[in-house]
Biopython code that builds the backbone (N, CA, C, O; Angstrom):
import numpy as np
from Bio.PDB.StructureBuilder import StructureBuilder

atoms = [
    (1, "SER", "N", (283.008, 102.456, 158.380)),
    (1, "SER", "CA", (282.322, 102.325, 157.389)),
    (1, "SER", "C", (281.320, 104.043, 156.901)),
    (1, "SER", "O", (280.763, 104.902, 157.583)),
    (2, "THR", "N", (281.475, 103.899, 155.781)),
    (2, "THR", "CA", (280.523, 105.308, 155.127)),
    (2, "THR", "C", (279.934, 105.593, 155.234)),
    (2, "THR", "O", (279.761, 106.808, 155.128)),
    (3, "LEU", "N", (278.689, 104.451, 155.670)),
    (3, "LEU", "CA", (277.286, 104.427, 155.538)),
    (3, "LEU", "C", (277.551, 105.529, 157.505)),
    (3, "LEU", "O", (276.907, 106.542, 157.778)),
    (4, "THR", "N", (278.505, 104.945, 158.356)),
    (4, "THR", "CA", (278.277, 105.400, 159.831)),
    (4, "THR", "C", (278.509, 106.880, 159.534)),
    (4, "THR", "O", (277.822, 107.815, 159.943)),
    (5, "MET", "N", (279.663, 106.942, 158.704)),
    (5, "MET", "CA", (280.776, 108.414, 158.493)),
    (5, "MET", "C", (279.391, 109.043, 157.782)),
    (5, "MET", "O", (278.882, 109.784, 158.622)),
    (6, "LEU", "N", (278.666, 109.032, 156.675)),
    (6, "LEU", "CA", (277.079, 109.793, 156.946)),
    (6, "LEU", "C", (276.172, 110.082, 157.554)),
    (6, "LEU", "O", (275.600, 111.172, 157.540)),
    (7, "LEU", "N", (275.906, 109.126, 158.189)),
    (7, "LEU", "CA", (274.923, 109.775, 159.547)),
    (7, "LEU", "C", (275.530, 110.409, 160.497)),
    (7, "LEU", "O", (274.950, 111.354, 161.033)),
    (8, "ALA", "N", (276.483, 110.128, 160.801)),
    (8, "ALA", "CA", (276.910, 110.777, 161.954)),
    (8, "ALA", "C", (277.100, 112.117, 161.451)),
    (8, "ALA", "O", (277.260, 113.010, 162.283)),
    (9, "ALA", "N", (277.112, 112.541, 159.599)),
    (9, "ALA", "CA", (277.132, 114.068, 159.798)),
    (9, "ALA", "C", (276.104, 114.100, 158.687)),
    (9, "ALA", "O", (276.362, 114.602, 157.593)),
    (10, "ILE", "N", (274.693, 113.444, 159.045)),
    (10, "ILE", "CA", (273.582, 113.832, 159.006)),
    (10, "ILE", "C", (272.121, 114.290, 160.113)),
    (10, "ILE", "O", (271.296, 115.135, 160.461)),
    (11, "LEU", "N", (272.692, 112.895, 160.254)),
    (11, "LEU", "CA", (271.853, 113.152, 161.961)),
    (11, "LEU", "C", (271.307, 113.401, 162.623)),
    (11, "LEU", "O", (270.239, 113.155, 163.182)),
    (12, "PRO", "N", (272.862, 114.549, 162.606)),
    (12, "PRO", "CA", (272.124, 115.446, 164.105)),
    (12, "PRO", "C", (271.568, 116.374, 164.091)),
    (12, "PRO", "O", (271.165, 116.641, 165.223)),
    (13, "HIS", "N", (271.155, 117.446, 163.002)),
    (13, "HIS", "CA", (270.602, 118.240, 163.119)),
    (13, "HIS", "C", (269.851, 117.810, 162.031)),
    (13, "HIS", "O", (269.102, 118.656, 161.542)),
    (14, "GLY", "N", (269.871, 116.443, 161.416)),
    (14, "GLY", "CA", (268.788, 116.541, 160.503)),
    (14, "GLY", "C", (267.190, 115.706, 160.710)),
    (14, "GLY", "O", (266.384, 115.616, 159.784)),
    (15, "ILE", "N", (266.921, 115.083, 162.248)),
    (15, "ILE", "CA", (266.549, 114.543, 162.639)),
    (15, "ILE", "C", (265.705, 116.177, 163.275)),
    (15, "ILE", "O", (264.601, 116.066, 163.809)),
    (16, "ILE", "N", (266.058, 116.940, 163.199)),
    (16, "ILE", "CA", (265.164, 118.506, 163.625)),
    (16, "ILE", "C", (264.280, 118.628, 161.955)),
    (16, "ILE", "O", (263.238, 118.189, 161.469)),
    (17, "GLU", "N", (265.317, 119.414, 161.560)),
    (17, "GLU", "CA", (265.513, 119.206, 160.018)),
    (17, "GLU", "C", (264.528, 119.228, 158.888)),
    (17, "GLU", "O", (263.948, 120.033, 158.159)),
    (18, "ILE", "N", (264.662, 117.503, 159.184)),
    (18, "ILE", "CA", (264.192, 116.877, 157.740)),
    (18, "ILE", "C", (262.616, 116.965, 157.633)),
    (18, "ILE", "O", (262.035, 116.972, 156.548)),
    (19, "PRO", "N", (261.850, 117.045, 159.102)),
    (19, "PRO", "CA", (260.557, 116.808, 159.512)),
    (19, "PRO", "C", (259.986, 117.850, 159.259)),
    (19, "PRO", "O", (258.822, 118.061, 158.920)),
    (20, "SER", "N", (260.883, 118.558, 159.439)),
    (20, "SER", "CA", (260.648, 120.513, 159.442)),
    (20, "SER", "C", (260.590, 120.777, 157.879)),
    (20, "SER", "O", (259.769, 121.590, 157.455)),
    (21, "PHE", "N", (261.206, 120.295, 157.255)),
    (21, "PHE", "CA", (261.368, 120.637, 155.668)),
    (21, "PHE", "C", (260.023, 119.821, 155.252)),
    (21, "PHE", "O", (258.987, 120.256, 154.750)),
    (22, "ILE", "N", (260.272, 118.893, 155.511)),
    (22, "ILE", "CA", (258.706, 117.958, 154.877)),
    (22, "ILE", "C", (257.353, 118.663, 155.471)),
    (22, "ILE", "O", (256.382, 118.434, 154.750)),
    (23, "LEU", "N", (257.039, 119.542, 156.725)),
    (23, "LEU", "CA", (256.341, 120.727, 157.271)),
    (23, "LEU", "C", (256.042, 121.816, 156.335)),
    (23, "LEU", "O", (255.020, 122.391, 155.961)),
    (24, "ALA", "N", (257.004, 121.875, 156.149)),
    (24, "ALA", "CA", (256.855, 123.149, 155.807)),
    (24, "ALA", "C", (256.172, 122.876, 154.345)),
    (24, "ALA", "O", (254.999, 123.048, 154.013)),
    (25, "GLY", "N", (257.369, 122.357, 153.515)),
    (25, "GLY", "CA", (256.938, 121.583, 151.958)),
    (25, "GLY", "C", (255.142, 121.806, 152.892)),
    (25, "GLY", "O", (254.761, 122.869, 153.383)),
    (26, "SER", "N", (254.444, 120.641, 152.895)),
    (26, "SER", "CA", (253.442, 120.577, 153.112)),
    (26, "SER", "C", (252.761, 121.430, 153.289)),
    (26, "SER", "O", (251.654, 121.157, 152.826)),
    (27, "MET", "N", (252.799, 122.586, 153.823)),
    (27, "MET", "CA", (251.955, 123.953, 154.180)),
    (27, "MET", "C", (252.462, 124.509, 152.667)),
    (27, "MET", "O", (251.359, 124.777, 152.191)),
    (28, "GLY", "N", (253.253, 124.785, 151.812)),
    (28, "GLY", "CA", (253.342, 125.472, 151.146)),
    (28, "GLY", "C", (252.350, 124.308, 149.771)),
    (28, "GLY", "O", (251.832, 124.348, 148.655)),
    (29, "ILE", "N", (252.470, 123.928, 150.259)),
    (29, "ILE", "CA", (251.263, 122.696, 148.989)),
    (29, "ILE", "C", (250.433, 123.304, 149.085)),
    (29, "ILE", "O", (250.114, 124.252, 148.368)),
    (30, "LYS", "N", (249.577, 122.624, 150.567)),
    (30, "LYS", "CA", (248.841, 122.720, 150.735)),
    (30, "LYS", "C", (247.580, 124.626, 150.493)),
    (30, "LYS", "O", (246.356, 124.679, 150.609)),
    (31, "LEU", "N", (248.531, 125.798, 150.167)),
    (31, "LEU", "CA", (248.603, 127.103, 150.436)),
    (31, "LEU", "C", (248.351, 127.580, 148.772)),
    (31, "LEU", "O", (247.537, 128.327, 148.229)),
    (32, "GLY", "N", (249.277, 126.898, 148.376)),
    (32, "GLY", "CA", (248.773, 126.789, 146.968)),
    (32, "GLY", "C", (248.166, 126.291, 146.584)),
    (32, "GLY", "O", (247.616, 126.853, 145.637)),
    (33, "TYR", "N", (247.931, 125.589, 146.735)),
    (33, "TYR", "CA", (246.156, 124.068, 145.962)),
    (33, "TYR", "C", (245.303, 125.589, 147.454)),
    (33, "TYR", "O", (244.555, 124.954, 148.198)),
    (34, "ALA", "N", (245.317, 126.661, 147.741)),
    (34, "ALA", "CA", (244.023, 127.276, 148.242)),
    (34, "ALA", "C", (244.159, 128.686, 147.452)),
    (34, "ALA", "O", (243.279, 129.545, 147.492)),
    (35, "ALA", "N", (245.547, 128.838, 146.625)),
    (35, "ALA", "CA", (245.317, 129.927, 146.059)),
    (35, "ALA", "C", (244.963, 129.413, 145.052)),
    (35, "ALA", "O", (244.148, 130.234, 144.630)),
    (36, "LEU", "N", (245.004, 128.500, 144.249)),
    (36, "LEU", "CA", (244.475, 128.409, 142.959)),
    (36, "LEU", "C", (243.292, 128.120, 143.087)),
    (36, "LEU", "O", (242.502, 128.393, 142.184)),
    (37, "GLY", "N", (242.763, 127.305, 144.597)),
    (37, "GLY", "CA", (241.430, 126.912, 144.707)),
    (37, "GLY", "C", (240.311, 128.214, 144.147)),
    (37, "GLY", "O", (239.386, 128.134, 143.339)),
    (38, "ARG", "N", (241.026, 129.871, 145.244)),
    (38, "ARG", "CA", (240.603, 131.047, 144.576)),
    (38, "ARG", "C", (241.011, 131.431, 143.688)),
    (38, "ARG", "O", (240.232, 132.356, 143.460)),
    (39, "LEU", "N", (241.918, 131.438, 142.696)),
    (39, "LEU", "CA", (241.602, 131.917, 141.269)),
    (39, "LEU", "C", (241.207, 131.453, 141.018)),
    (39, "LEU", "O", (240.631, 132.158, 140.189)),
    (40, "PHE", "N", (240.626, 130.141, 140.858)),
    (40, "PHE", "CA", (240.127, 129.375, 139.590)),
    (40, "PHE", "C", (238.332, 129.088, 139.791)),
    (40, "PHE", "O", (237.875, 128.028, 139.366)),
    (41, "ARG", "N", (237.648, 129.847, 140.288)),
    (41, "ARG", "CA", (236.036, 129.189, 140.703)),
    (41, "ARG", "C", (236.160, 130.313, 140.229)),
    (41, "ARG", "O", (236.718, 131.342, 140.611)),
    (42, "GLY", "N", (235.271, 129.872, 138.877)),
    (42, "GLY", "CA", (234.445, 129.534, 138.398)),
    (42, "GLY", "C", (234.107, 131.241, 137.893)),
    (42, "GLY", "O", (234.018, 132.196, 138.665)),
    (43, "PRO", "N", (233.975, 131.271, 136.569)),
    (43, "PRO", "CA", (233.016, 132.594, 136.409)),
    (43, "PRO", "C", (231.325, 132.984, 137.425)),
    (43, "PRO", "O", (230.534, 133.922, 137.335)),
    (44, "THR", "N", (231.344, 132.214, 137.985)),
    (44, "THR", "CA", (229.862, 132.783, 138.958)),
    (44, "THR", "C", (230.731, 132.988, 139.913)),
    (44, "THR", "O", (230.465, 134.141, 140.251)),
    (45, "GLY", "N", (231.583, 132.635, 140.561)),
    (45, "GLY", "CA", (232.463, 132.387, 141.871)),
    (45, "GLY", "C", (231.611, 131.892, 142.606)),
    (45, "GLY", "O", (231.166, 132.354, 143.656)),
    (46, "ASP", "N", (231.220, 130.445, 141.818)),
    (46, "ASP", "CA", (230.962, 129.626, 143.042)),
    (46, "ASP", "C", (230.858, 128.142, 142.237)),
    (46, "ASP", "O", (230.313, 127.131, 142.679)),
    (47, "GLY", "N", (231.575, 128.305, 140.851)),
    (47, "GLY", "CA", (231.880, 127.535, 140.646)),
    (47, "GLY", "C", (233.154, 126.028, 141.262)),
    (47, "GLY", "O", (233.858, 126.271, 142.241)),
    (48, "ASP", "N", (233.231, 125.071, 140.786)),
    (48, "ASP", "CA", (234.113, 124.457, 141.616)),
    (48, "ASP", "C", (235.401, 123.785, 140.284)),
    (48, "ASP", "O", (235.947, 122.719, 140.567)),
    (49, "LEU", "N", (235.731, 124.387, 139.105)),
    (49, "LEU", "CA", (237.259, 124.256, 139.034)),
    (49, "LEU", "C", (238.411, 123.862, 139.330)),
    (49, "LEU", "O", (239.372, 123.708, 138.575)),
    (50, "ILE", "N", (238.331, 123.678, 140.510)),
    (50, "ILE", "CA", (239.652, 122.515, 141.086)),
    (50, "ILE", "C", (238.909, 122.423, 142.191)),
    (50, "ILE", "O", (238.208, 123.137, 142.908)),
    (51, "VAL", "N", (239.632, 120.278, 142.024)),
    (51, "VAL", "CA", (238.176, 120.027, 142.570)),
    (51, "VAL", "C", (238.074, 119.957, 144.194)),
    (51, "VAL", "O", (238.938, 120.727, 144.613)),
    (52, "GLY", "N", (237.492, 119.454, 145.111)),
    (52, "GLY", "CA", (237.430, 120.503, 145.965)),
    (52, "GLY", "C", (237.384, 121.845, 146.811)),
    (52, "GLY", "O", (237.199, 122.078, 148.005)),
    (53, "THR", "N", (237.566, 122.433, 145.977)),
    (53, "THR", "CA", (237.316, 124.064, 146.292)),
    (53, "THR", "C", (235.814, 124.571, 145.804)),
    (53, "THR", "O", (235.403, 123.979, 144.805)),
    (54, "SER", "N", (234.894, 125.625, 146.384)),
    (54, "SER", "CA", (233.542, 125.644, 146.497)),
    (54, "SER", "C", (233.838, 127.648, 146.700)),
    (54, "SER", "O", (234.825, 128.368, 146.846)),
    (55, "SER", "N", (232.381, 127.848, 146.599)),
    (55, "SER", "CA", (232.290, 128.858, 147.363)),
    (55, "SER", "C", (232.810, 129.786, 148.380)),
    (55, "SER", "O", (232.951, 130.993, 148.182)),
    (56, "ASN", "N", (233.138, 129.071, 149.662)),
    (56, "ASN", "CA", (233.701, 128.891, 150.170)),
    (56, "ASN", "C", (236.516, 129.327, 150.434)),
    (56, "ASN", "O", (237.497, 129.592, 151.129)),
    (57, "SER", "N", (235.827, 128.958, 148.960)),
    (57, "SER", "CA", (236.918, 129.365, 148.218)),
    (57, "SER", "C", (238.110, 130.972, 149.180)),
    (57, "SER", "O", (239.320, 130.802, 149.329)),
    (58, "ASP", "N", (237.482, 132.158, 149.606)),
    (58, "ASP", "CA", (238.134, 132.483, 150.355)),
    (58, "ASP", "C", (238.500, 132.346, 151.993)),
    (58, "ASP", "O", (239.436, 132.859, 152.605)),
    (59, "ASP", "N", (237.538, 131.562, 152.429)),
    (59, "ASP", "CA", (237.974, 131.545, 154.138)),
    (59, "ASP", "C", (238.240, 130.503, 153.916)),
    (59, "ASP", "O", (238.298, 129.963, 155.021)),
    (60, "TYR", "N", (238.607, 129.324, 152.683)),
    (60, "TYR", "CA", (239.201, 128.434, 152.897)),
    (60, "TYR", "C", (241.301, 128.654, 152.991)),
    (60, "TYR", "O", (242.114, 128.096, 153.727)),
    (61, "LEU", "N", (241.550, 130.019, 151.548)),
    (61, "LEU", "CA", (242.487, 130.333, 151.797)),
    (61, "LEU", "C", (243.061, 131.432, 153.481)),
    (61, "LEU", "O", (243.947, 131.581, 154.322)),
    (62, "SER", "N", (241.755, 131.896, 153.020)),
    (62, "SER", "CA", (242.431, 132.399, 155.206)),
    (62, "SER", "C", (242.977, 132.068, 155.980)),
    (62, "SER", "O", (243.861, 132.560, 156.680)),
    (63, "ARG", "N", (242.187, 130.595, 155.909)),
    (63, "ARG", "CA", (242.774, 130.078, 157.189)),
    (63, "ARG", "C", (243.831, 129.430, 156.806)),
    (63, "ARG", "O", (244.553, 129.131, 157.757)),
    (64, "THR", "N", (244.244, 129.061, 155.693)),
    (64, "THR", "CA", (245.204, 128.608, 155.178)),
    (64, "THR", "C", (246.705, 129.636, 155.243)),
    (64, "THR", "O", (247.842, 129.380, 155.639)),
    (65, "LEU", "N", (246.229, 130.589, 154.794)),
    (65, "LEU", "CA", (246.991, 131.255, 155.417)),
    (65, "LEU", "C", (247.119, 131.986, 156.777)),
    (65, "LEU", "O", (248.024, 132.648, 157.284)),
    (66, "ARG", "N", (246.245, 131.728, 157.060)),
    (66, "ARG", "CA", (247.016, 131.708, 158.710)),
    (66, "ARG", "C", (247.564, 130.285, 159.286)),
    (66, "ARG", "O", (248.330, 130.166, 160.242)),
    (67, "GLN", "N", (247.099, 129.397, 158.627)),
    (67, "GLN", "CA", (247.324, 128.406, 159.052)),
    (67, "GLN", "C", (249.328, 128.052, 158.609)),
    (67, "GLN", "O", (249.965, 127.183, 159.205)),
    (68, "THR", "N", (249.829, 128.786, 157.699)),
    (68, "THR", "CA", (250.781, 129.284, 156.812)),
    (68, "THR", "C", (252.161, 129.129, 158.034)),
    (68, "THR", "O", (253.070, 128.425, 158.474)),
    (69, "ILE", "N", (251.006, 131.146, 158.156)),
    (69, "ILE", "CA", (252.105, 131.815, 159.466)),
    (69, "ILE", "C", (252.036, 130.789, 160.212)),
    (69, "ILE", "O", (252.829, 129.918, 159.853)),
    (70, "TYR", "N", (251.255, 130.450, 161.341)),
    (70, "TYR", "CA", (251.285, 130.009, 162.491)),
    (70, "TYR", "C", (252.708, 128.748, 162.568)),
    (70, "TYR", "O", (253.442, 128.457, 163.512)),
    (71, "VAL", "N", (252.657, 128.200, 161.070)),
    (71, "VAL", "CA", (253.753, 126.548, 161.218)),
    (71, "VAL", "C", (255.375, 127.558, 161.022)),
    (71, "VAL", "O", (256.272, 127.543, 161.865)),
    (72, "VAL", "N", (255.399, 128.085, 160.170)),
    (72, "VAL", "CA", (257.249, 129.249, 160.239)),
    (72, "VAL", "C", (257.080, 129.634, 161.024)),
    (72, "VAL", "O", (258.101, 129.566, 161.709)),
    (73, "VAL", "N", (256.077, 130.250, 161.673)),
    (73, "VAL", "CA", (256.853, 131.394, 163.226)),
    (73, "VAL", "C", (256.997, 130.500, 163.787)),
    (73, "VAL", "O", (258.122, 130.607, 164.276)),
    (74, "GLY", "N", (256.274, 128.958, 164.282)),
    (74, "GLY", "CA", (256.569, 127.600, 164.852)),
    (74, "GLY", "C", (258.082, 126.609, 164.094)),
    (74, "GLY", "O", (258.711, 125.627, 164.487)),
    (75, "LEU", "N", (258.169, 127.436, 162.949)),
    (75, "LEU", "CA", (259.187, 126.245, 162.578)),
    (75, "LEU", "C", (260.812, 127.085, 162.803)),
    (75, "LEU", "O", (261.959, 126.771, 163.122)),
    (76, "THR", "N", (260.253, 127.984, 162.514)),
    (76, "THR", "CA", (261.906, 129.067, 163.046)),
    (76, "THR", "C", (262.527, 128.687, 164.492)),
    (76, "THR", "O", (263.722, 128.894, 164.700)),
    (77, "PRO", "N", (261.876, 128.251, 165.265)),
    (77, "PRO", "CA", (263.024, 128.036, 166.516)),
    (77, "PRO", "C", (263.666, 126.614, 166.564)),
    (77, "PRO", "O", (264.364, 126.313, 167.533)),
    (78, "LEU", "N", (263.450, 125.732, 165.549)),
    (78, "LEU", "CA", (263.511, 124.937, 164.988)),
    (78, "LEU", "C", (264.387, 125.053, 163.964)),
    (78, "LEU", "O", (265.374, 124.345, 164.163)),
    (79, "PHE", "N", (264.411, 125.402, 163.378)),
    (79, "PHE", "CA", (265.535, 126.053, 162.008)),
    (79, "PHE", "C", (266.524, 126.429, 162.372)),
    (79, "PHE", "O", (267.550, 125.876, 161.976)),
    (80, "LEU", "N", (266.585, 127.662, 163.387)),
    (80, "LEU", "CA", (267.709, 127.456, 164.373)),
    (80, "LEU", "C", (268.084, 127.114, 165.424)),
    (80, "LEU", "O", (269.144, 127.605, 165.812)),
    (81, "ILE", "N", (267.410, 126.195, 166.253)),
    (81, "ILE", "CA", (268.343, 124.744, 166.772)),
    (81, "ILE", "C", (269.253, 123.789, 165.817)),
    (81, "ILE", "O", (270.240, 123.131, 166.148)),
    (82, "ALA", "N", (268.726, 123.884, 164.720)),
    (82, "ALA", "CA", (269.129, 122.311, 163.795)),
    (82, "ALA", "C", (270.420, 123.063, 163.076)),
    (82, "ALA", "O", (271.478, 122.477, 162.847)),
    (83, "GLY", "N", (270.274, 123.868, 162.890)),
    (83, "GLY", "CA", (271.577, 125.128, 162.172)),
    (83, "GLY", "C", (272.685, 125.063, 163.824)),
    (83, "GLY", "O", (273.863, 124.860, 164.116)),
    (84, "LEU", "N", (271.782, 125.284, 164.309)),
    (84, "LEU", "CA", (273.200, 125.628, 165.592)),
    (84, "LEU", "C", (274.419, 124.771, 165.970)),
    (84, "LEU", "O", (275.637, 124.928, 166.052)),
    (85, "ILE", "N", (272.876, 123.093, 166.302)),
    (85, "ILE", "CA", (273.136, 121.632, 166.520)),
    (85, "ILE", "C", (274.886, 121.227, 165.122)),
    (85, "ILE", "O", (276.040, 120.865, 165.347)),
    (86, "GLU", "N", (274.101, 121.570, 163.787)),
    (86, "GLU", "CA", (275.105, 121.009, 163.011)),
    (86, "GLU", "C", (276.407, 122.393, 162.051)),
    (86, "GLU", "O", (276.974, 122.264, 160.966)),
    (87, "ALA", "N", (276.468, 123.968, 163.385)),
    (87, "ALA", "CA", (277.504, 123.933, 163.693)),
    (87, "ALA", "C", (278.483, 123.536, 165.017)),
    (87, "ALA", "O", (279.709, 123.454, 164.953)),
    (88, "ASP", "N", (277.785, 123.342, 166.057)),
    (88, "ASP", "CA", (278.757, 123.026, 166.817)),
    (88, "ASP", "C", (278.207, 122.206, 166.863)),
    (88, "ASP", "O", (277.211, 122.891, 167.100)),
    (89, "VAL", "N", (277.590, 120.632, 166.868)),
    (89, "VAL", "CA", (277.843, 119.579, 168.249)),
    (89, "VAL", "C", (278.007, 118.645, 166.738)),
    (89, "VAL", "O", (278.740, 117.662, 166.631)),
    (90, "THR", "N", (277.121, 119.229, 165.606)),
    (90, "THR", "CA", (277.906, 117.372, 164.410)),
    (90, "THR", "C", (279.304, 118.009, 163.894)),
    (90, "THR", "O", (280.036, 117.297, 164.580)),
    (91, "PRO", "N", (279.846, 118.514, 163.459)),
    (91, "PRO", "CA", (281.625, 118.628, 163.715)),
    (91, "PRO", "C", (282.444, 117.838, 164.879)),
    (91, "PRO", "O", (283.309, 117.094, 164.418)),
    (92, "ILE", "N", (282.347, 117.854, 166.207)),
    (92, "ILE", "CA", (282.345, 117.412, 167.289)),
    (92, "ILE", "C", (281.698, 115.936, 166.942)),
    (92, "ILE", "O", (282.218, 115.389, 165.969)),
    (93, "ILE", "N", (280.785, 115.314, 167.506)),
    (93, "ILE", "CA", (280.147, 113.899, 166.363)),
    (93, "ILE", "C", (281.306, 113.348, 165.241)),
    (93, "ILE", "O", (281.959, 112.306, 165.194)),
    (94, "MET", "N", (281.259, 114.326, 164.524)),
    (94, "MET", "CA", (281.822, 113.261, 162.362)),
    (94, "MET", "C", (283.325, 113.675, 163.510)),
    (94, "MET", "O", (284.067, 114.075, 162.614)),
    (95, "ARG", "N", (284.042, 113.801, 164.602)),
    (95, "ARG", "CA", (285.309, 113.417, 164.362)),
    (95, "ARG", "C", (285.696, 112.692, 165.139)),
    (95, "ARG", "O", (286.886, 112.425, 165.300)),
    (96, "MET", "N", (284.608, 112.156, 165.880)),
    (96, "MET", "CA", (284.465, 110.923, 166.943)),
    (96, "MET", "C", (284.628, 110.149, 165.826)),
    (96, "MET", "O", (285.589, 109.389, 165.946)),
    (97, "PHE", "N", (284.007, 110.054, 164.715)),
    (97, "PHE", "CA", (283.671, 108.963, 163.869)),
    (97, "PHE", "C", (284.848, 108.668, 163.330)),
    (97, "PHE", "O", (284.898, 107.534, 162.854)),
    (98, "GLY", "N", (286.456, 109.734, 163.188)),
    (98, "GLY", "CA", (287.363, 109.309, 162.479)),
    (98, "GLY", "C", (287.093, 109.898, 161.010)),
    (98, "GLY", "O", (287.476, 109.420, 159.942)),
    (99, "TRP", "N", (286.056, 111.484, 161.313)),
    (99, "TRP", "CA", (285.918, 112.731, 160.201)),
    (99, "TRP", "C", (287.561, 112.965, 160.258)),
    (99, "TRP", "O", (288.057, 112.371, 161.215)),
    (100, "THR", "N", (288.586, 113.754, 159.386)),
    (100, "THR", "CA", (289.604, 115.390, 159.879)),
    (100, "THR", "C", (289.060, 116.251, 158.802)),
    (100, "THR", "O", (288.585, 116.182, 157.669)),
    (101, "PHE", "N", (289.427, 117.251, 159.897)),
    (101, "PHE", "CA", (289.264, 118.554, 158.871)),
    (101, "PHE", "C", (289.857, 119.159, 158.668)),
    (101, "PHE", "O", (289.572, 120.065, 157.885)),
]
sb = StructureBuilder()
sb.init_structure("model")
sb.init_model(0)
sb.init_chain("A")
sb.init_seg("    ")
for serial, (resi, resn, name, xyz) in enumerate(atoms, 1):
    if name == "N":
        sb.init_residue(resn, " ", resi, " ")
    sb.init_atom(name, np.array(xyz, "f"), 0.0, 1.0, " ", f" {name:<3s}", serial, name[0])
structure = sb.get_structure()
């Protein structure tokens, strides 16, 4: 069926790739939130123009940037593995389910 073929094309590498994209995207959102919190601290530097930010927004931005770097470094091998699976394993599985190239 079409659904089976679609799953054969997506699942082998998608098992690794999709959660990695979600984690990378969530870290991007967190980093953006931290940067905006730092940018919009208020005129005295201790304001709370963005809910959840305060005078420690420098520390929060620094921690978030460090976490983002760790996540990017950690996700790089996962994306490489997913790419290898997509290039080498997925075509074999797709042929098993009737795809022709």
